[in-house]
VOGU-3710 file (C-alpha; in Angstrom, 3 decimals, decimal comma):
1> mqkivhitnd> 10,444/26,700/7,246  6,951/26,134/5,852  4,737/23,673/7,705  2,758/20,858/6,127  0,199/18,867/8,102  -0,698/15,341/7,030  -4,111/14,242/8,279  -4,910/10,534/7,990  -6,494/7,625/9,867  -3,524/6,015/11,576
11> lqrlggvqrl> 0,162/5,143/11,326  0,065/1,363/11,624  3,042/-0,519/10,247  1,181/-2,898/7,951  -0,426/-0,126/5,909  1,014/0,998/2,590  -0,309/4,542/3,007  1,362/4,800/6,395  4,748/3,504/5,208  4,608/5,911/2,281
21> lvdlmtlqnn> 3,982/8,936/4,520  6,846/8,102/6,856  9,253/7,524/3,958  8,216/10,797/2,302  8,626/12,841/5,486  12,040/11,258/6,036  13,243/12,407/2,613  11,570/15,839/2,728  12,430/16,707/6,324  15,141/19,202/5,380
31> dfkfeviltr> 12,778/21,143/3,119  9,547/21,307/5,130  8,382/21,076/8,720  5,851/18,276/9,162  3,071/17,500/11,597  0,642/14,568/11,547  -2,925/14,384/12,843  -4,532/10,952/13,247  -8,305/10,724/13,134  -8,899/7,385/14,851
41> gkneyidelk> -5,970/4,969/14,955  -2,604/4,631/16,629  0,954/5,639/15,800  3,365/2,711/15,445  6,174/4,889/14,053  6,769/6,815/17,289  10,530/6,379/17,368  11,130/7,154/13,689  8,970/10,286/13,728  10,404/11,509/17,009
51> algvevfhkr> 13,883/11,245/15,489  12,676/13,415/12,595  11,136/15,956/14,964  7,646/15,269/13,557  4,883/15,800/16,104  1,861/13,492/15,973  -1,516/14,532/17,369  -4,724/12,553/17,825  -8,194/13,856/17,059  -9,490/12,239/20,260
61> dlgffgvikr> -7,189/14,556/22,240  -7,635/17,724/20,185  -11,354/17,472/19,416  -12,773/18,563/16,067  -12,195/22,292/16,579  -8,697/21,641/17,923  -7,893/19,749/14,720  -9,192/22,605/12,572  -7,118/25,077/14,598  -3,931/23,124/13,899
71> lnaadlvhth> -4,818/22,771/10,217  -5,437/26,515/9,942  -1,998/27,196/11,422  -0,257/25,241/8,644  0,970/26,490/5,263  -0,433/23,419/3,495  -2,671/20,481/4,459  -2,262/17,073/2,836  -5,216/14,808/3,544  -5,532/11,052/3,073
81> lypsiyiayf> -8,484/8,650/3,301  -11,914/8,899/4,927  -12,843/10,657/7,239  -9,789/12,930/6,941  -10,969/14,400/3,643  -14,229/15,496/5,260  -12,456/17,128/8,214  -9,942/18,920/5,976  -12,825/20,505/4,058  -13,341/22,900/6,977
91> tntptivteh> -9,841/24,370/7,048  -8,904/27,722/5,519  -5,480/26,398/4,561  -4,722/25,318/0,955  -5,338/21,587/0,853  -4,380/18,690/-1,380  -5,694/15,135/-1,221  -4,223/11,803/-2,231  -6,423/9,115/-3,727  -4,964/5,807/-2,559
101> nphyrrrdll> -7,500/3,333/-3,994  -9,358/2,887/-7,280  -12,604/2,047/-5,487  -14,282/3,131/-2,273  -17,542/1,360/-1,451  -19,039/4,507/0,051  -19,066/6,048/-3,429  -21,498/3,399/-4,603  -24,099/5,605/-2,893  -25,295/8,477/-5,086
111> fiktlesiiy> -25,562/10,813/-2,087  -21,904/10,242/-1,159  -20,719/10,671/-4,760  -22,582/13,960/-4,965  -21,302/15,132/-1,587  -17,702/14,297/-2,393  -17,949/15,982/-5,791  -18,685/19,157/-3,804  -15,957/18,533/-1,202  -13,277/17,864/-3,809
121> kkfkkiicis> -13,827/21,261/-5,419  -12,054/22,729/-2,371  -8,830/20,803/-2,900  -6,075/22,467/-4,917  -4,606/19,233/-6,237  -5,804/15,632/-6,292  -2,808/13,309/-6,293  -3,549/9,810/-7,615  -1,037/7,078/-6,839  -1,379/5,445/-10,270
131> egvktkfles> -2,957/6,035/-13,661  -5,548/3,387/-12,790  -6,551/5,255/-9,652  -6,828/8,510/-11,602  -9,067/6,910/-14,219  -11,389/5,367/-11,641  -11,489/8,568/-9,586  -12,533/10,718/-12,529  -15,205/8,161/-13,443  -16,607/8,359/-9,922
141> ikasiskayv> -16,237/12,002/-8,849  -17,035/15,122/-10,843  -13,737/16,953/-10,527  -11,597/19,103/-12,775  -9,257/16,942/-14,855  -6,599/19,649/-14,510  -6,510/19,090/-10,749  -5,880/15,335/-10,983  -2,172/14,580/-10,923  -0,459/11,163/-10,959
151> inngvnlerf> 2,487/10,501/-8,661  3,308/6,814/-8,539  3,925/5,400/-5,094  7,492/4,624/-4,239  9,463/2,349/-1,950  12,697/2,898/-0,070  14,545/0,219/-2,016  17,588/0,414/0,248  15,618/-1,371/2,984  15,550/-4,520/0,833
161> sqtaktlsad> 18,226/-6,926/-0,356  17,833/-6,333/-4,138  19,620/-9,659/-4,507  18,477/-12,371/-6,914  17,257/-15,612/-5,396  17,769/-19,183/-6,512  15,760/-22,324/-5,792  17,224/-25,812/-6,017  15,227/-28,554/-7,715  15,360/-30,697/-4,577
171> akvinigmvg> 14,183/-27,960/-2,162  12,337/-29,612/0,715  10,368/-26,468/1,656  9,120/-23,696/-0,635  7,848/-20,657/1,232  5,072/-18,602/-0,326  4,079/-15,390/1,443  1,911/-12,319/1,497  1,786/-9,150/3,602  -1,566/-7,519/4,261
181> rfapqkdikt> -4,562/-6,929/6,475  -6,968/-9,808/6,967  -9,772/-8,024/5,165  -12,059/-8,919/2,222  -10,036/-6,730/-0,168  -6,985/-8,993/0,096  -8,864/-12,226/-0,814  -6,714/-14,432/1,397  -9,229/-17,275/0,939  -7,900/-17,752/-2,588
191> llklmtlldd> -4,418/-18,318/-1,168  -5,790/-20,861/1,293  -7,565/-22,679/-1,561  -4,307/-22,537/-3,537  -2,613/-24,627/-0,855  -5,023/-27,512/-1,546  -3,580/-27,684/-5,089  0,110/-27,548/-4,150  2,101/-30,446/-2,736  3,491/-30,695/0,783
201> rfvlnlagdg> 6,713/-28,841/-0,052  4,783/-25,578/-0,067  4,121/-23,476/3,028  1,984/-20,325/3,049  3,278/-17,548/5,339  0,759/-14,790/6,088  2,099/-11,615/7,697  -0,859/-9,631/8,918  -3,828/-9,414/11,202  -7,369/-8,145/11,136
211> elrseyeaya> -11,023/-8,818/11,689  -11,094/-11,976/9,537  -8,137/-13,780/11,080  -10,192/-16,268/13,133  -12,389/-16,961/10,092  -9,353/-17,694/7,934  -7,800/-19,929/10,578  -11,035/-21,925/10,771  -11,216/-22,080/6,964  -7,666/-23,427/6,726
221> lslginnkvk> -8,620/-26,119/9,241  -11,746/-27,035/7,254  -9,656/-27,393/4,078  -7,209/-29,656/5,875  -4,239/-27,426/5,107  -3,693/-25,825/8,532  -0,318/-27,623/8,780  0,746/-25,846/5,555  -0,207/-22,323/6,664  1,515/-20,022/9,147
231> flgqvndipt> -0,526/-17,149/10,554  2,264/-14,887/11,772  0,247/-11,882/12,957  1,661/-8,408/12,565  5,272/-8,483/11,379  7,200/-5,267/11,940  10,417/-6,310/10,198  9,110/-6,751/6,660  12,537/-6,979/4,932  13,517/-9,950/7,135
241> flnsldiyvq> 10,153/-11,604/6,526  10,517/-11,232/2,766  14,036/-12,658/2,896  12,548/-15,833/4,428  10,326/-16,407/1,377  10,859/-17,953/-2,036  7,748/-16,581/-3,781  5,396/-13,667/-3,123  1,704/-13,541/-4,081  -0,714/-10,593/-3,870
251> sshwegfgia> -4,259/-11,938/-4,248  -6,171/-8,655/-3,828  -9,540/-7,802/-5,355  -8,188/-4,284/-5,829  -5,185/-2,133/-4,914  -4,416/1,509/-5,423  -0,826/0,691/-6,259  0,660/-2,213/-4,325  3,593/-1,077/-2,194  3,850/-4,572/-0,698
261> vveamaaglp> 4,380/-5,969/-4,199  7,213/-3,536/-4,967  8,841/-4,392/-1,629  8,646/-8,103/-2,475  10,210/-7,506/-5,873  12,938/-5,381/-4,266  13,693/-8,388/-2,064  14,315/-10,402/-5,232  11,183/-12,517/-4,972  9,407/-13,870/-8,043
271> tfatnvegln> 6,079/-12,105/-7,558  2,562/-12,958/-8,692  -0,415/-10,603/-8,459  -4,011/-10,318/-9,556  -4,781/-8,670/-12,866  -6,364/-5,547/-11,393  -5,698/-1,822/-11,727  -2,927/-0,802/-9,369  -1,113/-4,131/-9,682  -1,102/-4,945/-13,398
281> hvvdqnslfe> 1,191/-2,003/-14,190  3,648/-3,007/-11,482  4,062/-6,758/-11,953  5,253/-8,409/-15,182  2,299/-9,399/-17,397  3,307/-13,092/-17,313  2,996/-13,066/-13,521  -0,621/-11,898/-13,400  -3,628/-14,093/-12,641  -7,334/-13,323/-12,527
291> vgdkkslafk> -8,974/-12,667/-9,158  -9,833/-15,950/-7,457  -8,215/-18,140/-10,126  -6,338/-20,545/-7,884  -5,805/-23,127/-10,662  -4,004/-20,684/-12,935  -1,905/-19,449/-10,028  -0,956/-22,994/-9,003  0,044/-23,765/-12,604  2,263/-20,673/-12,766
301> ieglvndaer> 3,919/-21,409/-9,422  4,590/-25,068/-10,234  6,066/-24,117/-13,608  8,384/-21,654/-11,890  9,683/-23,900/-9,102  10,301/-26,807/-11,472  12,638/-24,743/-13,671  15,674/-23,317/-11,838  16,684/-21,074/-14,758  13,182/-19,653/-15,061
311> fshasqlsiv> 13,043/-19,032/-11,319  16,356/-17,162/-11,401  15,206/-15,040/-14,354  11,928/-14,162/-12,574  13,875/-13,091/-9,498  16,191/-10,849/-11,520  13,236/-9,350/-13,403  11,557/-8,480/-10,087  14,570/-6,443/-8,999  14,680/-4,567/-12,306
321> rakkfsiqqt> 10,969/-3,720/-12,139  11,177/-2,617/-8,495  13,780/-0,002/-9,398  11,132/1,864/-11,414  9,348/2,727/-8,187  11,945/4,459/-6,031  10,691/6,580/-3,118  13,246/9,257/-4,021  11,414/10,104/-7,247  8,056/10,032/-5,444
331> aiehskvyas> 9,390/12,513/-2,880  10,720/14,847/-5,585  7,328/14,927/-7,309  5,499/15,632/-4,042  7,922/18,426/-3,156  7,277/20,091/-6,518  3,524/20,076/-5,855  3,967/21,379/-2,291  6,293/24,197/-3,348  4,134/25,319/-6,261
341> lmeln> 1,001/25,586/-4,113  2,707/27,392/-1,247  4,277/29,893/-3,659  0,825/30,695/-5,016  -0,621/31,201/-1,539
//
Protein backbone atom coordinates (compact mmCIF):
# COMPACT_ATOMS: atom_id res chain seq x y z
CA UNK A 1 0.00 0.00 0.00
CA UNK A 2 1.37 3.41 -0.97
CA UNK A 3 2.34 5.75 1.86
CA UNK A 4 1.32 9.38 2.17
CA UNK A 5 2.84 11.66 4.79
CA UNK A 6 0.93 14.71 5.99
CA UNK A 7 3.19 17.39 7.46
CA UNK A 8 1.49 20.18 9.39
CA UNK A 9 1.78 22.29 12.55
CA UNK A 10 -0.33 20.38 15.04
CA UNK A 11 -3.43 18.25 15.56
CA UNK A 12 -5.38 20.35 18.05
CA UNK A 13 -9.11 19.73 18.23
CA UNK A 14 -10.29 23.30 17.71
CA UNK A 15 -8.59 23.67 14.34
CA UNK A 16 -10.48 23.20 11.09
CA UNK A 17 -7.37 22.02 9.23
CA UNK A 18 -6.76 19.39 11.88
CA UNK A 19 -10.34 18.07 11.89
CA UNK A 20 -10.25 17.89 8.11
CA UNK A 21 -7.05 15.81 8.06
CA UNK A 22 -8.35 13.31 10.59
CA UNK A 23 -11.67 12.94 8.74
CA UNK A 24 -9.89 12.46 5.41
CA UNK A 25 -7.50 9.83 6.76
CA UNK A 26 -10.44 8.00 8.33
CA UNK A 27 -12.21 7.73 4.97
CA UNK A 28 -9.07 6.98 2.92
CA UNK A 29 -7.46 4.53 5.33
CA UNK A 30 -8.31 1.47 3.24
CA UNK A 31 -6.68 2.95 0.14
CA UNK A 32 -3.46 4.49 1.47
CA UNK A 33 -1.12 4.15 4.42
CA UNK A 34 -0.80 7.44 6.31
CA UNK A 35 1.77 9.02 8.57
CA UNK A 36 1.72 12.49 10.14
CA UNK A 37 4.63 14.74 11.09
CA UNK A 38 3.94 17.72 13.38
CA UNK A 39 6.30 20.67 13.21
CA UNK A 40 5.61 22.36 16.55
CA UNK A 41 2.31 21.52 18.23
CA UNK A 42 0.64 18.61 19.96
CA UNK A 43 -1.58 15.73 18.89
CA UNK A 44 -5.04 15.74 20.49
CA UNK A 45 -6.34 12.95 18.23
CA UNK A 46 -4.12 10.23 19.70
CA UNK A 47 -6.87 7.67 20.23
CA UNK A 48 -8.56 8.16 16.86
CA UNK A 49 -5.31 7.96 14.90
CA UNK A 50 -4.03 5.00 16.88
CA UNK A 51 -7.24 3.15 16.01
CA UNK A 52 -6.55 3.88 12.33
CA UNK A 53 -2.95 2.70 12.63
CA UNK A 54 -1.66 6.19 11.72
CA UNK A 55 1.71 6.98 13.29
CA UNK A 56 2.37 10.56 14.39
CA UNK A 57 5.89 11.94 14.71
CA UNK A 58 7.14 15.26 16.08
CA UNK A 59 9.86 17.36 14.49
CA UNK A 60 11.32 18.04 17.95
CA UNK A 61 12.02 14.30 18.28
CA UNK A 62 13.16 13.60 14.72
CA UNK A 63 15.16 16.77 14.05
CA UNK A 64 15.16 18.44 10.64
CA UNK A 65 17.13 15.72 8.86
CA UNK A 66 15.04 13.01 10.51
CA UNK A 67 11.91 14.67 9.12
CA UNK A 68 13.40 14.81 5.63
CA UNK A 69 14.37 11.14 5.89
CA UNK A 70 10.78 10.15 6.67
CA UNK A 71 9.44 12.37 3.88
CA UNK A 72 11.86 10.81 1.39
CA UNK A 73 10.63 7.34 2.36
CA UNK A 74 7.04 8.19 1.40
CA UNK A 75 5.33 7.84 -1.98
CA UNK A 76 3.69 11.26 -1.65
CA UNK A 77 3.98 14.21 0.76
CA UNK A 78 1.00 16.44 1.51
CA UNK A 79 2.03 19.64 3.27
CA UNK A 80 -0.12 22.17 5.12
CA UNK A 81 0.61 25.61 6.57
CA UNK A 82 3.83 27.40 7.53
CA UNK A 83 6.55 26.23 8.28
CA UNK A 84 5.64 22.81 6.86
CA UNK A 85 5.72 24.07 3.27
CA UNK A 86 9.30 25.25 3.74
CA UNK A 87 10.43 21.93 5.23
CA UNK A 88 8.70 19.89 2.50
CA UNK A 89 10.65 21.83 -0.14
CA UNK A 90 13.73 19.78 0.74
CA UNK A 91 12.24 16.34 0.12
CA UNK A 92 12.80 14.32 -3.06
CA UNK A 93 9.29 12.90 -2.85
CA UNK A 94 6.47 14.29 -5.05
CA UNK A 95 4.71 16.89 -2.94
CA UNK A 96 1.36 18.65 -2.94
CA UNK A 97 0.30 21.57 -0.77
CA UNK A 98 -3.07 22.74 0.49
CA UNK A 99 -3.82 26.44 0.78
CA UNK A 100 -6.14 26.80 3.77
CA UNK A 101 -6.51 30.60 3.95
CA UNK A 102 -7.06 33.44 1.49
CA UNK A 103 -4.51 35.64 3.24
CA UNK A 104 -1.25 35.07 5.08
CA UNK A 105 0.32 38.17 6.61
CA UNK A 106 3.83 36.94 5.86
CA UNK A 107 3.09 37.38 2.15
CA UNK A 108 2.67 41.10 2.66
CA UNK A 109 6.48 41.14 2.57
CA UNK A 110 7.89 41.21 -0.97
CA UNK A 111 10.81 38.97 0.02
CA UNK A 112 8.46 36.26 1.31
CA UNK A 113 6.21 36.48 -1.77
CA UNK A 114 9.24 36.07 -3.99
CA UNK A 115 10.64 33.21 -1.92
CA UNK A 116 7.36 31.33 -1.87
CA UNK A 117 6.88 31.81 -5.61
CA UNK A 118 10.13 29.83 -5.95
CA UNK A 119 9.16 27.20 -3.34
CA UNK A 120 5.74 26.57 -4.89
CA UNK A 121 7.29 25.66 -8.23
CA UNK A 122 8.37 22.39 -6.57
CA UNK A 123 4.85 21.30 -5.67
CA UNK A 124 2.99 19.07 -8.12
CA UNK A 125 -0.46 20.31 -7.17
CA UNK A 126 -1.73 23.25 -5.13
CA UNK A 127 -5.07 22.35 -3.58
CA UNK A 128 -7.19 25.37 -2.59
CA UNK A 129 -10.07 24.77 -0.20
CA UNK A 130 -12.39 27.22 -1.99
CA UNK A 131 -12.59 29.31 -5.15
CA UNK A 132 -11.94 32.39 -3.01
CA UNK A 133 -8.72 30.91 -1.67
CA UNK A 134 -7.60 30.00 -5.19
CA UNK A 135 -8.23 33.52 -6.45
CA UNK A 136 -6.34 35.15 -3.60
CA UNK A 137 -3.48 32.65 -3.87
CA UNK A 138 -2.93 33.30 -7.56
CA UNK A 139 -3.02 37.05 -6.92
CA UNK A 140 -0.31 36.67 -4.29
CA UNK A 141 2.02 33.94 -5.59
CA UNK A 142 3.40 33.50 -9.09
CA UNK A 143 2.37 29.92 -9.75
CA UNK A 144 1.10 27.96 -12.71
CA UNK A 145 -2.69 28.23 -12.96
CA UNK A 146 -2.78 24.61 -14.15
CA UNK A 147 -1.38 23.47 -10.80
CA UNK A 148 -4.06 25.21 -8.71
CA UNK A 149 -6.96 22.88 -8.01
CA UNK A 150 -10.08 23.56 -5.91
CA UNK A 151 -11.36 20.92 -3.51
CA UNK A 152 -13.95 22.35 -1.17
CA UNK A 153 -13.55 21.42 2.47
CA UNK A 154 -15.99 18.91 3.81
CA UNK A 155 -17.54 17.90 7.11
CA UNK A 156 -18.52 14.51 8.47
CA UNK A 157 -22.21 15.38 8.61
CA UNK A 158 -23.08 12.19 10.47
CA UNK A 159 -21.48 13.63 13.62
CA UNK A 160 -24.24 16.26 13.77
CA UNK A 161 -27.98 16.09 14.40
CA UNK A 162 -29.16 17.45 11.00
CA UNK A 163 -32.43 18.15 12.79
CA UNK A 164 -34.33 21.41 12.41
CA UNK A 165 -34.64 23.58 15.50
CA UNK A 166 -37.55 25.64 16.76
CA UNK A 167 -37.65 28.63 19.10
CA UNK A 168 -40.73 29.60 21.08
CA UNK A 169 -41.74 33.25 21.25
CA UNK A 170 -41.57 33.20 25.05
CA UNK A 171 -38.09 31.63 25.28
CA UNK A 172 -36.43 32.86 28.47
CA UNK A 173 -32.87 32.18 27.24
CA UNK A 174 -31.53 32.39 23.68
CA UNK A 175 -28.06 30.91 23.29
CA UNK A 176 -25.75 32.37 20.67
CA UNK A 177 -22.42 30.64 20.11
CA UNK A 178 -19.19 30.48 18.21
CA UNK A 179 -16.30 28.00 17.99
CA UNK A 180 -12.81 29.30 17.36
CA UNK A 181 -9.41 30.36 18.62
CA UNK A 182 -9.20 33.57 20.60
CA UNK A 183 -7.14 35.30 17.94
CA UNK A 184 -7.50 38.58 15.99
CA UNK A 185 -8.74 36.74 12.88
CA UNK A 186 -11.96 35.67 14.61
CA UNK A 187 -12.96 39.22 15.71
CA UNK A 188 -14.63 38.06 18.91
CA UNK A 189 -14.77 41.70 20.10
CA UNK A 190 -17.59 42.29 17.64
CA UNK A 191 -19.59 39.52 19.30
CA UNK A 192 -18.96 41.06 22.71
CA UNK A 193 -20.14 44.45 21.42
CA UNK A 194 -23.19 42.70 19.93
CA UNK A 195 -24.26 41.64 23.42
CA UNK A 196 -24.60 45.30 24.45
CA UNK A 197 -27.34 45.65 21.80
CA UNK A 198 -29.31 42.51 22.67
CA UNK A 199 -31.63 42.15 25.64
CA UNK A 200 -31.05 39.96 28.68
CA UNK A 201 -32.56 36.85 27.09
CA UNK A 202 -29.41 36.44 25.02
CA UNK A 203 -26.31 34.59 26.21
CA UNK A 204 -23.06 34.37 24.23
CA UNK A 205 -21.28 31.00 24.48
CA UNK A 206 -17.66 31.02 23.29
CA UNK A 207 -15.99 27.64 22.76
CA UNK A 208 -12.29 28.25 22.39
CA UNK A 209 -9.10 29.47 23.93
CA UNK A 210 -6.02 31.38 22.92
CA UNK A 211 -3.68 34.25 23.57
CA UNK A 212 -6.44 36.89 23.72
CA UNK A 213 -8.74 35.16 26.20
CA UNK A 214 -7.80 37.32 29.21
CA UNK A 215 -8.15 40.45 27.07
CA UNK A 216 -11.63 39.43 25.95
CA UNK A 217 -12.70 38.57 29.48
CA UNK A 218 -11.57 42.01 30.65
CA UNK A 219 -13.33 43.64 27.68
CA UNK A 220 -16.60 41.88 28.49
CA UNK A 221 -16.31 43.17 32.06
CA UNK A 222 -15.66 46.73 30.84
CA UNK A 223 -18.76 46.57 28.63
CA UNK A 224 -20.86 45.38 31.55
CA UNK A 225 -21.95 42.21 29.77
CA UNK A 226 -19.79 39.63 31.59
CA UNK A 227 -22.97 38.07 33.05
CA UNK A 228 -24.20 37.48 29.46
CA UNK A 229 -21.02 35.78 28.19
CA UNK A 230 -19.71 32.29 28.90
CA UNK A 231 -16.03 31.65 28.20
CA UNK A 232 -16.05 27.86 27.98
CA UNK A 233 -12.42 27.21 27.03
CA UNK A 234 -11.58 24.35 24.72
CA UNK A 235 -14.61 22.17 24.01
CA UNK A 236 -13.81 18.72 22.65
CA UNK A 237 -17.40 17.59 22.06
CA UNK A 238 -18.43 20.11 19.41
CA UNK A 239 -21.68 18.35 18.35
CA UNK A 240 -23.00 18.49 21.94
CA UNK A 241 -21.96 22.13 22.26
CA UNK A 242 -23.77 23.05 19.05
CA UNK A 243 -26.89 21.21 20.20
CA UNK A 244 -26.97 23.54 23.23
CA UNK A 245 -27.24 26.63 21.01
CA UNK A 246 -30.09 28.38 19.23
CA UNK A 247 -28.03 30.54 16.84
CA UNK A 248 -24.48 30.38 15.50
CA UNK A 249 -22.37 33.39 14.46
CA UNK A 250 -18.96 33.42 12.73
CA UNK A 251 -17.52 36.94 13.04
CA UNK A 252 -14.16 36.33 11.31
CA UNK A 253 -12.12 38.90 9.39
CA UNK A 254 -11.25 36.09 6.99
CA UNK A 255 -11.62 32.32 6.61
CA UNK A 256 -10.30 29.89 4.07
CA UNK A 257 -13.58 28.01 4.08
CA UNK A 258 -15.33 27.84 7.45
CA UNK A 259 -15.65 24.25 8.64
CA UNK A 260 -17.11 25.48 11.93
CA UNK A 261 -19.91 27.18 9.99
CA UNK A 262 -20.80 24.00 8.08
CA UNK A 263 -20.81 22.05 11.36
CA UNK A 264 -23.19 24.60 12.88
CA UNK A 265 -25.50 24.37 9.89
CA UNK A 266 -25.37 20.56 10.06
CA UNK A 267 -26.56 20.89 13.66
CA UNK A 268 -29.62 22.75 12.36
CA UNK A 269 -28.59 26.15 13.65
CA UNK A 270 -29.61 29.36 11.91
CA UNK A 271 -26.13 30.64 11.06
CA UNK A 272 -24.79 34.13 10.46
CA UNK A 273 -21.33 34.91 9.08
CA UNK A 274 -19.26 37.81 7.84
CA UNK A 275 -19.36 38.67 4.16
CA UNK A 276 -15.82 37.52 3.39
CA UNK A 277 -14.31 35.05 0.94
CA UNK A 278 -14.48 31.56 2.37
CA UNK A 279 -17.75 32.22 4.20
CA UNK A 280 -19.97 34.05 1.71
CA UNK A 281 -20.21 30.99 -0.55
CA UNK A 282 -21.16 28.74 2.35
CA UNK A 283 -23.80 30.73 4.24
CA UNK A 284 -27.06 31.98 2.70
CA UNK A 285 -26.68 35.54 1.36
CA UNK A 286 -29.42 36.85 3.68
CA UNK A 287 -27.41 35.66 6.69
CA UNK A 288 -24.25 37.62 5.89
CA UNK A 289 -23.12 40.80 7.64
CA UNK A 290 -20.13 43.05 7.07
CA UNK A 291 -17.07 42.64 9.28
CA UNK A 292 -17.56 44.50 12.56
CA UNK A 293 -21.15 45.54 11.82
CA UNK A 294 -22.73 44.68 15.15
CA UNK A 295 -25.87 46.78 14.49
CA UNK A 296 -26.76 44.91 11.32
CA UNK A 297 -26.10 41.59 13.02
CA UNK A 298 -28.28 42.52 16.01
CA UNK A 299 -31.09 43.55 13.64
CA UNK A 300 -30.90 40.23 11.79
CA UNK A 301 -30.86 38.18 15.00
CA UNK A 302 -33.78 40.06 16.57
CA UNK A 303 -35.82 39.68 13.38
CA UNK A 304 -35.17 35.94 13.41
CA UNK A 305 -36.01 35.22 17.06
CA UNK A 306 -39.20 37.29 16.93
CA UNK A 307 -40.63 35.21 14.06
CA UNK A 308 -41.00 31.49 14.85
CA UNK A 309 -41.78 30.56 11.23
CA UNK A 310 -38.75 32.45 9.94
CA UNK A 311 -36.54 30.82 12.56
CA UNK A 312 -37.75 27.35 11.56
CA UNK A 313 -37.15 28.09 7.87
CA UNK A 314 -33.61 29.35 8.59
CA UNK A 315 -32.86 26.17 10.52
CA UNK A 316 -34.10 23.95 7.69
CA UNK A 317 -32.14 25.97 5.13
CA UNK A 318 -28.95 25.49 7.17
CA UNK A 319 -29.31 21.72 6.99
CA UNK A 320 -29.87 21.80 3.23
CA UNK A 321 -26.81 23.99 2.66
CA UNK A 322 -24.61 21.87 4.93
CA UNK A 323 -25.29 18.80 2.79
CA UNK A 324 -23.40 20.45 -0.09
CA UNK A 325 -20.18 20.08 1.89
CA UNK A 326 -19.93 16.39 2.72
CA UNK A 327 -16.51 15.03 3.72
CA UNK A 328 -17.13 11.97 1.54
CA UNK A 329 -16.93 14.04 -1.65
CA UNK A 330 -13.86 15.88 -0.35
CA UNK A 331 -12.14 12.55 0.30
CA UNK A 332 -12.98 11.25 -3.19
CA UNK A 333 -11.46 14.35 -4.80
CA UNK A 334 -8.29 14.08 -2.71
CA UNK A 335 -7.91 10.39 -3.53
CA UNK A 336 -8.11 11.17 -7.25
CA UNK A 337 -5.28 13.70 -6.92
CA UNK A 338 -3.16 11.32 -4.82
CA UNK A 339 -3.62 8.40 -7.22
CA UNK A 340 -2.90 10.44 -10.34
CA UNK A 341 0.38 11.80 -8.95
CA UNK A 342 1.61 8.46 -7.64
CA UNK A 343 0.84 6.78 -10.98
CA UNK A 344 2.98 9.37 -12.73
CA UNK A 345 5.88 8.87 -10.33
